[in-house]
GULO-695425 format. One record per residue (C-alpha): chain; x, y negated, z; residue in three letters; residue number from 0. Coordinates in steps of 0.02 Angstrom, whole numbers, plus 50000, padded with zeros to 5 digits. Example, Ala and Ser with C-alpha at 12.3 -4.5 7.8 and 13.67 -1.06 7.14 Angstrom:
2
unit: A&u: 50615&v: 50225&w: 50390&code: ALA&pos: 0
unit: A&u: 50684&v: 50053&w: 50357&code: SER&pos: 1
END
This chain:
352
unit: A&u: 53288&v: 56595&w: 56648&code: UNK&pos: 0
unit: A&u: 53337&v: 56425&w: 56582&code: UNK&pos: 1
unit: A&u: 53430&v: 56290&w: 56675&code: UNK&pos: 2
unit: A&u: 53282&v: 56176&w: 56650&code: UNK&pos: 3
unit: A&u: 53186&v: 56273&w: 56781&code: UNK&pos: 4
unit: A&u: 53304&v: 56202&w: 56911&code: UNK&pos: 5
unit: A&u: 53333&v: 56032&w: 56832&code: UNK&pos: 6
unit: A&u: 53233&v: 55885&w: 56894&code: UNK&pos: 7
unit: A&u: 53065&v: 55870&w: 56811&code: UNK&pos: 8
unit: A&u: 52970&v: 55710&w: 56850&code: UNK&pos: 9
unit: A&u: 53102&v: 55664&w: 56980&code: UNK&pos: 10
unit: A&u: 53192&v: 55504&w: 56932&code: UNK&pos: 11
unit: A&u: 53365&v: 55573&w: 56894&code: UNK&pos: 12
unit: A&u: 53433&v: 55400&w: 56858&code: UNK&pos: 13
unit: A&u: 53388&v: 55342&w: 57033&code: UNK&pos: 14
unit: A&u: 53554&v: 55394&w: 57112&code: UNK&pos: 15
unit: A&u: 53515&v: 55578&w: 57087&code: UNK&pos: 16
unit: A&u: 53664&v: 55603&w: 56974&code: UNK&pos: 17
unit: A&u: 53817&v: 55498&w: 57007&code: UNK&pos: 18
unit: A&u: 53899&v: 55441&w: 56844&code: UNK&pos: 19
unit: A&u: 54074&v: 55501&w: 56809&code: UNK&pos: 20
unit: A&u: 54208&v: 55386&w: 56874&code: UNK&pos: 21
unit: A&u: 54390&v: 55368&w: 56825&code: UNK&pos: 22
unit: A&u: 54509&v: 55460&w: 56939&code: UNK&pos: 23
unit: A&u: 54546&v: 55358&w: 57093&code: UNK&pos: 24
unit: A&u: 54717&v: 55282&w: 57105&code: UNK&pos: 25
unit: A&u: 54836&v: 55321&w: 57245&code: UNK&pos: 26
unit: A&u: 54803&v: 55148&w: 57314&code: UNK&pos: 27
unit: A&u: 54613&v: 55165&w: 57316&code: UNK&pos: 28
unit: A&u: 54629&v: 55335&w: 57397&code: UNK&pos: 29
unit: A&u: 54732&v: 55260&w: 57537&code: UNK&pos: 30
unit: A&u: 54887&v: 55360&w: 57501&code: UNK&pos: 31
unit: A&u: 55044&v: 55330&w: 57601&code: UNK&pos: 32
unit: A&u: 55221&v: 55375&w: 57552&code: UNK&pos: 33
unit: A&u: 55309&v: 55475&w: 57686&code: UNK&pos: 34
unit: A&u: 55471&v: 55568&w: 57712&code: UNK&pos: 35
unit: A&u: 55463&v: 55754&w: 57751&code: UNK&pos: 36
unit: A&u: 55409&v: 55760&w: 57933&code: UNK&pos: 37
unit: A&u: 55261&v: 55823&w: 58031&code: UNK&pos: 38
unit: A&u: 55098&v: 55735&w: 57988&code: UNK&pos: 39
unit: A&u: 54970&v: 55779&w: 58121&code: UNK&pos: 40
unit: A&u: 54784&v: 55753&w: 58108&code: UNK&pos: 41
unit: A&u: 54729&v: 55593&w: 58193&code: UNK&pos: 42
unit: A&u: 54564&v: 55537&w: 58269&code: UNK&pos: 43
unit: A&u: 54461&v: 55456&w: 58131&code: UNK&pos: 44
unit: A&u: 54421&v: 55272&w: 58136&code: UNK&pos: 45
unit: A&u: 54245&v: 55251&w: 58201&code: UNK&pos: 46
unit: A&u: 54132&v: 55283&w: 58050&code: UNK&pos: 47
unit: A&u: 54045&v: 55127&w: 57987&code: UNK&pos: 48
unit: A&u: 53865&v: 55171&w: 58023&code: UNK&pos: 49
unit: A&u: 53808&v: 55015&w: 57931&code: UNK&pos: 50
unit: A&u: 53894&v: 55070&w: 57770&code: UNK&pos: 51
unit: A&u: 53938&v: 55255&w: 57780&code: UNK&pos: 52
unit: A&u: 53939&v: 55268&w: 57590&code: UNK&pos: 53
unit: A&u: 54089&v: 55151&w: 57581&code: UNK&pos: 54
unit: A&u: 54177&v: 55243&w: 57722&code: UNK&pos: 55
unit: A&u: 54157&v: 55411&w: 57636&code: UNK&pos: 56
unit: A&u: 54205&v: 55338&w: 57468&code: UNK&pos: 57
unit: A&u: 54374&v: 55290&w: 57542&code: UNK&pos: 58
unit: A&u: 54406&v: 55439&w: 57654&code: UNK&pos: 59
unit: A&u: 54326&v: 55579&w: 57551&code: UNK&pos: 60
unit: A&u: 54275&v: 55545&w: 57371&code: UNK&pos: 61
unit: A&u: 54424&v: 55444&w: 57312&code: UNK&pos: 62
unit: A&u: 54545&v: 55562&w: 57397&code: UNK&pos: 63
unit: A&u: 54475&v: 55719&w: 57315&code: UNK&pos: 64
unit: A&u: 54468&v: 55637&w: 57145&code: UNK&pos: 65
unit: A&u: 54652&v: 55593&w: 57162&code: UNK&pos: 66
unit: A&u: 54714&v: 55761&w: 57226&code: UNK&pos: 67
unit: A&u: 54593&v: 55869&w: 57124&code: UNK&pos: 68
unit: A&u: 54719&v: 55965&w: 57016&code: UNK&pos: 69
unit: A&u: 54835&v: 55998&w: 57162&code: UNK&pos: 70
unit: A&u: 54694&v: 56041&w: 57283&code: UNK&pos: 71
unit: A&u: 54624&v: 56161&w: 57152&code: UNK&pos: 72
unit: A&u: 54793&v: 56247&w: 57136&code: UNK&pos: 73
unit: A&u: 54772&v: 56312&w: 57315&code: UNK&pos: 74
unit: A&u: 54589&v: 56361&w: 57297&code: UNK&pos: 75
unit: A&u: 54571&v: 56514&w: 57186&code: UNK&pos: 76
unit: A&u: 54518&v: 56657&w: 57299&code: UNK&pos: 77
unit: A&u: 54335&v: 56663&w: 57354&code: UNK&pos: 78
unit: A&u: 54305&v: 56696&w: 57538&code: UNK&pos: 79
unit: A&u: 54245&v: 56876&w: 57563&code: UNK&pos: 80
unit: A&u: 54093&v: 56826&w: 57667&code: UNK&pos: 81
unit: A&u: 54032&v: 56706&w: 57532&code: UNK&pos: 82
unit: A&u: 54071&v: 56827&w: 57391&code: UNK&pos: 83
unit: A&u: 53972&v: 56963&w: 57479&code: UNK&pos: 84
unit: A&u: 53823&v: 56847&w: 57501&code: UNK&pos: 85
unit: A&u: 53823&v: 56803&w: 57316&code: UNK&pos: 86
unit: A&u: 53848&v: 56984&w: 57262&code: UNK&pos: 87
unit: A&u: 53686&v: 57034&w: 57350&code: UNK&pos: 88
unit: A&u: 53577&v: 56916&w: 57248&code: UNK&pos: 89
unit: A&u: 53448&v: 57014&w: 57147&code: UNK&pos: 90
unit: A&u: 53438&v: 57000&w: 56956&code: UNK&pos: 91
unit: A&u: 53337&v: 56853&w: 56895&code: UNK&pos: 92
unit: A&u: 53386&v: 56741&w: 57040&code: UNK&pos: 93
unit: A&u: 53418&v: 56556&w: 57014&code: UNK&pos: 94
unit: A&u: 53547&v: 56474&w: 57126&code: UNK&pos: 95
unit: A&u: 53645&v: 56318&w: 57172&code: UNK&pos: 96
unit: A&u: 53825&v: 56287&w: 57224&code: UNK&pos: 97
unit: A&u: 53820&v: 56118&w: 57311&code: UNK&pos: 98
unit: A&u: 53995&v: 56046&w: 57327&code: UNK&pos: 99
unit: A&u: 54069&v: 56172&w: 57207&code: UNK&pos: 100
unit: A&u: 54246&v: 56102&w: 57201&code: UNK&pos: 101
unit: A&u: 54340&v: 56191&w: 57061&code: UNK&pos: 102
unit: A&u: 54197&v: 56315&w: 57038&code: UNK&pos: 103
unit: A&u: 54286&v: 56467&w: 57107&code: UNK&pos: 104
unit: A&u: 54122&v: 56544&w: 57170&code: UNK&pos: 105
unit: A&u: 54036&v: 56540&w: 57000&code: UNK&pos: 106
unit: A&u: 54131&v: 56698&w: 56954&code: UNK&pos: 107
unit: A&u: 54047&v: 56784&w: 57102&code: UNK&pos: 108
unit: A&u: 53870&v: 56754&w: 57038&code: UNK&pos: 109
unit: A&u: 53807&v: 56926&w: 56984&code: UNK&pos: 110
unit: A&u: 53760&v: 56968&w: 56804&code: UNK&pos: 111
unit: A&u: 53578&v: 56928&w: 56773&code: UNK&pos: 112
unit: A&u: 53581&v: 56780&w: 56892&code: UNK&pos: 113
unit: A&u: 53607&v: 56597&w: 56849&code: UNK&pos: 114
unit: A&u: 53685&v: 56457&w: 56952&code: UNK&pos: 115
unit: A&u: 53701&v: 56270&w: 56936&code: UNK&pos: 116
unit: A&u: 53853&v: 56199&w: 57024&code: UNK&pos: 117
unit: A&u: 53879&v: 56018&w: 57072&code: UNK&pos: 118
unit: A&u: 54006&v: 55908&w: 57159&code: UNK&pos: 119
unit: A&u: 54027&v: 55723&w: 57195&code: UNK&pos: 120
unit: A&u: 54201&v: 55726&w: 57117&code: UNK&pos: 121
unit: A&u: 54197&v: 55716&w: 56928&code: UNK&pos: 122
unit: A&u: 54378&v: 55775&w: 56925&code: UNK&pos: 123
unit: A&u: 54335&v: 55936&w: 57017&code: UNK&pos: 124
unit: A&u: 54178&v: 55962&w: 56912&code: UNK&pos: 125
unit: A&u: 54286&v: 55950&w: 56756&code: UNK&pos: 126
unit: A&u: 54398&v: 56088&w: 56824&code: UNK&pos: 127
unit: A&u: 54245&v: 56194&w: 56868&code: UNK&pos: 128
unit: A&u: 54170&v: 56173&w: 56695&code: UNK&pos: 129
unit: A&u: 54332&v: 56224&w: 56609&code: UNK&pos: 130
unit: A&u: 54352&v: 56373&w: 56724&code: UNK&pos: 131
unit: A&u: 54174&v: 56430&w: 56688&code: UNK&pos: 132
unit: A&u: 54202&v: 56410&w: 56502&code: UNK&pos: 133
unit: A&u: 54355&v: 56523&w: 56512&code: UNK&pos: 134
unit: A&u: 54258&v: 56652&w: 56614&code: UNK&pos: 135
unit: A&u: 54115&v: 56654&w: 56489&code: UNK&pos: 136
unit: A&u: 54234&v: 56671&w: 56341&code: UNK&pos: 137
unit: A&u: 54327&v: 56814&w: 56424&code: UNK&pos: 138
unit: A&u: 54165&v: 56905&w: 56467&code: UNK&pos: 139
unit: A&u: 54102&v: 56886&w: 56289&code: UNK&pos: 140
unit: A&u: 54264&v: 56954&w: 56218&code: UNK&pos: 141
unit: A&u: 54259&v: 57103&w: 56337&code: UNK&pos: 142
unit: A&u: 54079&v: 57141&w: 56287&code: UNK&pos: 143
unit: A&u: 54124&v: 57134&w: 56103&code: UNK&pos: 144
unit: A&u: 54270&v: 57253&w: 56126&code: UNK&pos: 145
unit: A&u: 54172&v: 57375&w: 56232&code: UNK&pos: 146
unit: A&u: 54142&v: 57542&w: 56149&code: UNK&pos: 147
unit: A&u: 54000&v: 57587&w: 56267&code: UNK&pos: 148
unit: A&u: 53829&v: 57609&w: 56188&code: UNK&pos: 149
unit: A&u: 53742&v: 57567&w: 56351&code: UNK&pos: 150
unit: A&u: 53678&v: 57388&w: 56366&code: UNK&pos: 151
unit: A&u: 53791&v: 57288&w: 56481&code: UNK&pos: 152
unit: A&u: 53727&v: 57157&w: 56603&code: UNK&pos: 153
unit: A&u: 53779&v: 56986&w: 56545&code: UNK&pos: 154
unit: A&u: 53842&v: 56839&w: 56647&code: UNK&pos: 155
unit: A&u: 53739&v: 56683&w: 56621&code: UNK&pos: 156
unit: A&u: 53832&v: 56529&w: 56565&code: UNK&pos: 157
unit: A&u: 53831&v: 56448&w: 56737&code: UNK&pos: 158
unit: A&u: 53849&v: 56259&w: 56729&code: UNK&pos: 159
unit: A&u: 53930&v: 56120&w: 56830&code: UNK&pos: 160
unit: A&u: 53879&v: 55938&w: 56844&code: UNK&pos: 161
unit: A&u: 53918&v: 55782&w: 56944&code: UNK&pos: 162
unit: A&u: 53789&v: 55748&w: 57080&code: UNK&pos: 163
unit: A&u: 53773&v: 55674&w: 57254&code: UNK&pos: 164
unit: A&u: 53733&v: 55801&w: 57389&code: UNK&pos: 165
unit: A&u: 53613&v: 55678&w: 57469&code: UNK&pos: 166
unit: A&u: 53510&v: 55660&w: 57309&code: UNK&pos: 167
unit: A&u: 53517&v: 55824&w: 57215&code: UNK&pos: 168
unit: A&u: 53443&v: 55816&w: 57039&code: UNK&pos: 169
unit: A&u: 53350&v: 55981&w: 57058&code: UNK&pos: 170
unit: A&u: 53166&v: 56022&w: 57071&code: UNK&pos: 171
unit: A&u: 53083&v: 56064&w: 57235&code: UNK&pos: 172
unit: A&u: 53059&v: 56246&w: 57284&code: UNK&pos: 173
unit: A&u: 53146&v: 56326&w: 57134&code: UNK&pos: 174
unit: A&u: 53311&v: 56398&w: 57198&code: UNK&pos: 175
unit: A&u: 53317&v: 56577&w: 57261&code: UNK&pos: 176
unit: A&u: 53488&v: 56552&w: 57339&code: UNK&pos: 177
unit: A&u: 53619&v: 56419&w: 57370&code: UNK&pos: 178
unit: A&u: 53791&v: 56399&w: 57444&code: UNK&pos: 179
unit: A&u: 53867&v: 56244&w: 57523&code: UNK&pos: 180
unit: A&u: 54047&v: 56281&w: 57570&code: UNK&pos: 181
unit: A&u: 54155&v: 56154&w: 57662&code: UNK&pos: 182
unit: A&u: 54048&v: 56005&w: 57615&code: UNK&pos: 183
unit: A&u: 53933&v: 55947&w: 57756&code: UNK&pos: 184
unit: A&u: 54080&v: 55914&w: 57874&code: UNK&pos: 185
unit: A&u: 54134&v: 55771&w: 57759&code: UNK&pos: 186
unit: A&u: 53976&v: 55671&w: 57800&code: UNK&pos: 187
unit: A&u: 54023&v: 55537&w: 57926&code: UNK&pos: 188
unit: A&u: 53862&v: 55527&w: 58029&code: UNK&pos: 189
unit: A&u: 53744&v: 55658&w: 58097&code: UNK&pos: 190
unit: A&u: 53599&v: 55576&w: 58005&code: UNK&pos: 191
unit: A&u: 53688&v: 55606&w: 57840&code: UNK&pos: 192
unit: A&u: 53740&v: 55783&w: 57885&code: UNK&pos: 193
unit: A&u: 53560&v: 55830&w: 57927&code: UNK&pos: 194
unit: A&u: 53500&v: 55741&w: 57769&code: UNK&pos: 195
unit: A&u: 53622&v: 55842&w: 57663&code: UNK&pos: 196
unit: A&u: 53555&v: 56004&w: 57737&code: UNK&pos: 197
unit: A&u: 53376&v: 55947&w: 57713&code: UNK&pos: 198
unit: A&u: 53410&v: 55908&w: 57530&code: UNK&pos: 199
unit: A&u: 53472&v: 56086&w: 57498&code: UNK&pos: 200
unit: A&u: 53326&v: 56162&w: 57592&code: UNK&pos: 201
unit: A&u: 53206&v: 56058&w: 57486&code: UNK&pos: 202
unit: A&u: 53269&v: 56149&w: 57331&code: UNK&pos: 203
unit: A&u: 53242&v: 56324&w: 57402&code: UNK&pos: 204
unit: A&u: 53087&v: 56428&w: 57370&code: UNK&pos: 205
unit: A&u: 52981&v: 56420&w: 57529&code: UNK&pos: 206
unit: A&u: 52946&v: 56569&w: 57640&code: UNK&pos: 207
unit: A&u: 52773&v: 56642&w: 57652&code: UNK&pos: 208
unit: A&u: 52656&v: 56583&w: 57791&code: UNK&pos: 209
unit: A&u: 52677&v: 56745&w: 57888&code: UNK&pos: 210
unit: A&u: 52867&v: 56749&w: 57883&code: UNK&pos: 211
unit: A&u: 52938&v: 56781&w: 58057&code: UNK&pos: 212
unit: A&u: 53122&v: 56804&w: 58013&code: UNK&pos: 213
unit: A&u: 53116&v: 56994&w: 58019&code: UNK&pos: 214
unit: A&u: 53088&v: 57021&w: 57832&code: UNK&pos: 215
unit: A&u: 53240&v: 57106&w: 57758&code: UNK&pos: 216
unit: A&u: 53207&v: 57012&w: 57598&code: UNK&pos: 217
unit: A&u: 53247&v: 56848&w: 57685&code: UNK&pos: 218
unit: A&u: 53434&v: 56853&w: 57654&code: UNK&pos: 219
unit: A&u: 53413&v: 56916&w: 57477&code: UNK&pos: 220
unit: A&u: 53310&v: 56766&w: 57428&code: UNK&pos: 221
unit: A&u: 53159&v: 56874&w: 57393&code: UNK&pos: 222
unit: A&u: 53002&v: 56942&w: 57474&code: UNK&pos: 223
unit: A&u: 52922&v: 56842&w: 57615&code: UNK&pos: 224
unit: A&u: 53081&v: 56752&w: 57666&code: UNK&pos: 225
unit: A&u: 53094&v: 56635&w: 57518&code: UNK&pos: 226
unit: A&u: 53260&v: 56562&w: 57462&code: UNK&pos: 227
unit: A&u: 53414&v: 56555&w: 57573&code: UNK&pos: 228
unit: A&u: 53573&v: 56453&w: 57584&code: UNK&pos: 229
unit: A&u: 53743&v: 56499&w: 57656&code: UNK&pos: 230
unit: A&u: 53833&v: 56352&w: 57737&code: UNK&pos: 231
unit: A&u: 54014&v: 56342&w: 57796&code: UNK&pos: 232
unit: A&u: 54089&v: 56201&w: 57901&code: UNK&pos: 233
unit: A&u: 54254&v: 56179&w: 57990&code: UNK&pos: 234
unit: A&u: 54251&v: 56230&w: 58172&code: UNK&pos: 235
unit: A&u: 54314&v: 56130&w: 58320&code: UNK&pos: 236
unit: A&u: 54362&v: 56293&w: 58404&code: UNK&pos: 237
unit: A&u: 54526&v: 56334&w: 58315&code: UNK&pos: 238
unit: A&u: 54644&v: 56353&w: 58463&code: UNK&pos: 239
unit: A&u: 54718&v: 56513&w: 58392&code: UNK&pos: 240
unit: A&u: 54751&v: 56437&w: 58221&code: UNK&pos: 241
unit: A&u: 54901&v: 56337&w: 58163&code: UNK&pos: 242
unit: A&u: 54800&v: 56177&w: 58184&code: UNK&pos: 243
unit: A&u: 54775&v: 56202&w: 58370&code: UNK&pos: 244
unit: A&u: 54607&v: 56114&w: 58383&code: UNK&pos: 245
unit: A&u: 54499&v: 56173&w: 58527&code: UNK&pos: 246
unit: A&u: 54344&v: 56153&w: 58632&code: UNK&pos: 247
unit: A&u: 54328&v: 55980&w: 58706&code: UNK&pos: 248
unit: A&u: 54440&v: 55901&w: 58575&code: UNK&pos: 249
unit: A&u: 54406&v: 55757&w: 58457&code: UNK&pos: 250
unit: A&u: 54273&v: 55804&w: 58329&code: UNK&pos: 251
unit: A&u: 54298&v: 55664&w: 58203&code: UNK&pos: 252
unit: A&u: 54469&v: 55671&w: 58122&code: UNK&pos: 253
unit: A&u: 54569&v: 55609&w: 57975&code: UNK&pos: 254
unit: A&u: 54658&v: 55764&w: 57909&code: UNK&pos: 255
unit: A&u: 54807&v: 55733&w: 57795&code: UNK&pos: 256
unit: A&u: 54836&v: 55813&w: 57626&code: UNK&pos: 257
unit: A&u: 55020&v: 55800&w: 57584&code: UNK&pos: 258
unit: A&u: 55060&v: 55794&w: 57399&code: UNK&pos: 259
unit: A&u: 55239&v: 55849&w: 57383&code: UNK&pos: 260
unit: A&u: 55355&v: 55744&w: 57277&code: UNK&pos: 261
unit: A&u: 55297&v: 55712&w: 57099&code: UNK&pos: 262
unit: A&u: 55190&v: 55872&w: 57108&code: UNK&pos: 263
unit: A&u: 55271&v: 55930&w: 56948&code: UNK&pos: 264
unit: A&u: 55316&v: 56105&w: 56896&code: UNK&pos: 265
unit: A&u: 55491&v: 56160&w: 56942&code: UNK&pos: 266
unit: A&u: 55602&v: 56201&w: 56796&code: UNK&pos: 267
unit: A&u: 55656&v: 56380&w: 56771&code: UNK&pos: 268
unit: A&u: 55811&v: 56419&w: 56868&code: UNK&pos: 269
unit: A&u: 55963&v: 56495&w: 56787&code: UNK&pos: 270
unit: A&u: 55936&v: 56678&w: 56753&code: UNK&pos: 271
unit: A&u: 55757&v: 56649&w: 56697&code: UNK&pos: 272
unit: A&u: 55677&v: 56651&w: 56869&code: UNK&pos: 273
unit: A&u: 55535&v: 56531&w: 56896&code: UNK&pos: 274
unit: A&u: 55526&v: 56414&w: 57043&code: UNK&pos: 275
unit: A&u: 55383&v: 56428&w: 57168&code: UNK&pos: 276
unit: A&u: 55287&v: 56287&w: 57085&code: UNK&pos: 277
unit: A&u: 55284&v: 56382&w: 56922&code: UNK&pos: 278
unit: A&u: 55211&v: 56532&w: 57011&code: UNK&pos: 279
unit: A&u: 55068&v: 56424&w: 57073&code: UNK&pos: 280
unit: A&u: 55043&v: 56358&w: 56898&code: UNK&pos: 281
unit: A&u: 55024&v: 56536&w: 56835&code: UNK&pos: 282
unit: A&u: 54859&v: 56552&w: 56926&code: UNK&pos: 283
unit: A&u: 54920&v: 56625&w: 57090&code: UNK&pos: 284
unit: A&u: 54854&v: 56544&w: 57247&code: UNK&pos: 285
unit: A&u: 54992&v: 56437&w: 57319&code: UNK&pos: 286
unit: A&u: 55018&v: 56482&w: 57501&code: UNK&pos: 287
unit: A&u: 55127&v: 56334&w: 57547&code: UNK&pos: 288
unit: A&u: 55076&v: 56245&w: 57705&code: UNK&pos: 289
unit: A&u: 55065&v: 56057&w: 57711&code: UNK&pos: 290
unit: A&u: 55128&v: 55946&w: 57849&code: UNK&pos: 291
unit: A&u: 54975&v: 55970&w: 57960&code: UNK&pos: 292
unit: A&u: 54953&v: 56153&w: 57914&code: UNK&pos: 293
unit: A&u: 54844&v: 56114&w: 57765&code: UNK&pos: 294
unit: A&u: 54889&v: 56186&w: 57596&code: UNK&pos: 295
unit: A&u: 54981&v: 56057&w: 57494&code: UNK&pos: 296
unit: A&u: 55040&v: 56043&w: 57316&code: UNK&pos: 297
unit: A&u: 55206&v: 56124&w: 57268&code: UNK&pos: 298
unit: A&u: 55367&v: 56031&w: 57306&code: UNK&pos: 299
unit: A&u: 55467&v: 55943&w: 57173&code: UNK&pos: 300
unit: A&u: 55622&v: 55837&w: 57173&code: UNK&pos: 301
unit: A&u: 55625&v: 55653&w: 57131&code: UNK&pos: 302
unit: A&u: 55480&v: 55564&w: 57214&code: UNK&pos: 303
unit: A&u: 55435&v: 55550&w: 57399&code: UNK&pos: 304
unit: A&u: 55286&v: 55640&w: 57473&code: UNK&pos: 305
unit: A&u: 55115&v: 55556&w: 57473&code: UNK&pos: 306
unit: A&u: 54990&v: 55582&w: 57613&code: UNK&pos: 307
unit: A&u: 54802&v: 55564&w: 57585&code: UNK&pos: 308
unit: A&u: 54686&v: 55555&w: 57736&code: UNK&pos: 309
unit: A&u: 54522&v: 55651&w: 57726&code: UNK&pos: 310
unit: A&u: 54378&v: 55629&w: 57848&code: UNK&pos: 311
unit: A&u: 54311&v: 55784&w: 57936&code: UNK&pos: 312
unit: A&u: 54181&v: 55812&w: 58070&code: UNK&pos: 313
unit: A&u: 54231&v: 55969&w: 58165&code: UNK&pos: 314
unit: A&u: 54077&v: 56068&w: 58215&code: UNK&pos: 315
unit: A&u: 54069&v: 56134&w: 58393&code: UNK&pos: 316
unit: A&u: 53988&v: 56303&w: 58427&code: UNK&pos: 317
unit: A&u: 53800&v: 56294&w: 58401&code: UNK&pos: 318
unit: A&u: 53801&v: 56123&w: 58318&code: UNK&pos: 319
unit: A&u: 53773&v: 56189&w: 58142&code: UNK&pos: 320
unit: A&u: 53619&v: 56283&w: 58198&code: UNK&pos: 321
unit: A&u: 53554&v: 56125&w: 58283&code: UNK&pos: 322
unit: A&u: 53576&v: 56025&w: 58124&code: UNK&pos: 323
unit: A&u: 53487&v: 56157&w: 58020&code: UNK&pos: 324
unit: A&u: 53337&v: 56154&w: 58136&code: UNK&pos: 325
unit: A&u: 53338&v: 55963&w: 58133&code: UNK&pos: 326
unit: A&u: 53331&v: 55976&w: 57942&code: UNK&pos: 327
unit: A&u: 53173&v: 56083&w: 57957&code: UNK&pos: 328
unit: A&u: 53266&v: 56244&w: 57920&code: UNK&pos: 329
unit: A&u: 53267&v: 56414&w: 58001&code: UNK&pos: 330
unit: A&u: 53430&v: 56501&w: 58048&code: UNK&pos: 331
unit: A&u: 53427&v: 56682&w: 57990&code: UNK&pos: 332
unit: A&u: 53605&v: 56728&w: 58039&code: UNK&pos: 333
unit: A&u: 53764&v: 56639&w: 58091&code: UNK&pos: 334
unit: A&u: 53942&v: 56671&w: 58144&code: UNK&pos: 335
unit: A&u: 54125&v: 56621&w: 58147&code: UNK&pos: 336
unit: A&u: 54249&v: 56662&w: 58010&code: UNK&pos: 337
unit: A&u: 54427&v: 56599&w: 57983&code: UNK&pos: 338
unit: A&u: 54412&v: 56437&w: 58082&code: UNK&pos: 339
unit: A&u: 54238&v: 56401&w: 58013&code: UNK&pos: 340
unit: A&u: 54062&v: 56411&w: 58077&code: UNK&pos: 341
unit: A&u: 53938&v: 56481&w: 57951&code: UNK&pos: 342
unit: A&u: 53752&v: 56508&w: 57942&code: UNK&pos: 343
unit: A&u: 53622&v: 56578&w: 57823&code: UNK&pos: 344
unit: A&u: 53462&v: 56479&w: 57829&code: UNK&pos: 345
unit: A&u: 53293&v: 56462&w: 57745&code: UNK&pos: 346
unit: A&u: 53159&v: 56330&w: 57749&code: UNK&pos: 347
unit: A&u: 53055&v: 56340&w: 57907&code: UNK&pos: 348
unit: A&u: 52895&v: 56439&w: 57883&code: UNK&pos: 349
unit: A&u: 52739&v: 56333&w: 57867&code: UNK&pos: 350
unit: A&u: 52640&v: 56325&w: 58028&code: UNK&pos: 351
END
């Protein structure tokens, strides 16, 4: 199936549906601070500007991710097993969305015979996702050419990535069989915007049949009476057992630092030919270094001081994600807790 089946038809794409590419934000516009090496805890966020939340998120989310994109991406290579399993169960012929795709690491999990459109507000991350997908497609084509098997092999579609605003997705209504939205909604600074983001994804899903009661096994596969589904992940407030130490009753709106170590360059090879740890990360391995607040940070390098970038997060308490899905006219099919995150699989609410 062609990408045009998901692309906006008569919808006015120019009307803020696709955000034009912007130059990478500077350290100043992203509110970076230069700090020595010391603990940098998360701090309660300044009260979000409910009169201009777009400006607030531009400073505390969009500009930050555009600035740290290459270094953030270096720590985000391995798909989460729960998300990978959800994608792997999509039936052939399914059309899907990855809303807030980051560096596109989940595109490689889309099964052969399926097609996905990925989008993100950061043009820098979308560029990384597009290049990664291009490499994946080239590798798959080469493997198919070299295969000596006479049996026809399922082919990966050339999944695509584009710049778009999660509150105005440039996709047609009721066309997506599945979607994922991983670590995105918690960056919206008001509940109204978080619910609106969920509603926008649900709008794109194929609707359930009028008799759907949630018991149809096809619901989570994006087929049969259940219609399309979306898997959503958000950071949890309840993280008392994690390195962050957040817990029930704590502050839900935080500025969480990302510490960019030194000049974030690659360490030179040490004598004897051994590579430094930064080189290992550059070789495609997921860098496990922990930043000052427990967040993954870019590899250390000598010369320049650390820079700290503050990112806005709304930490979801238990049950809050389900409440927001219902408020967005969705139906929760399943939900749970995984690695300091709340997750849910949802569909559009069945017509009454």
